[in-house]
N, C-alpha and C positions, 0 to 999 in steps of 0.2 A: 478502474474500468478497462483500461487498455489491455492488461493481461487477459481478461476474459474475452475481449474482442479478438485478440491475436490467437488465442486458443480455439475459439469458434471458427476463425478463418482457416486454421490448420486442419481442424476436423472436416470442414467442408471440402478442402482440397484433397484430403485423404479419402473421403467418401467418393469423390469424383474419380480418383485414381483406381480405387478398388472395384467399384461397380460400374461407373460410367453411365451412359444412357440417362435415365430419369434423375440420378443423383449427381450429375455433373455440376460443376460450379456455375455454369450458365443458368441452370435451373434452380439452384439453391442460394444464390447470392442475396436474395431478400431476407434470408435468415440473419444476415449481418446487421441489417437495419433493425430487426426485431431485438437482437441481442444488445446493440448499442442503446436503443430506446429504453429497453428494460433496465439497463444499468443506470441510465440517466434518471429515470423515474425513481429507482431504488435509492440512489444517492440523494435525491431531493427530499425523499420522505424519511430518510434515516434521521434518528434523533442526534442532536449535537451534545446533549448533556452528558457529562462524564468523560468527554474527550479532552485530552490535553492540547493546549494551544502550542503551536510550534514556536518556542522561545529558546534562546540560547541558554545552555545550562549555566547556573550561577556558580561562581567559584566558591569553594569551601573556605571558611574562615581560617586564616593561618594562625597557628599557635604563637604565643610570644617567643621572641628569640631568647636563646639561652645566654645568660650573663654570668661570667665567672665571679663577679662581685656580688651576686645575689646571696643573701644570707642562707646558710644551710639549716638543717634541723636543730632546734634548740635542745640542749642537754641539761 
């Protein structure tokens, strides 16, 4: 959510610098509330099925240690 909010904030500042007047940040800051609210609603309505839970990765099974006394292939 925060990357979208920061991008929207940057766009609003850019519009204020380029055009000024009607598109200054003082007139367009409510857009930030709309963006944040939309992202909160979207994240609340998003399905959770199919997502992986944040768990520590499990270590792979280690192969048995090599032993010089292990019998070799039979002839």
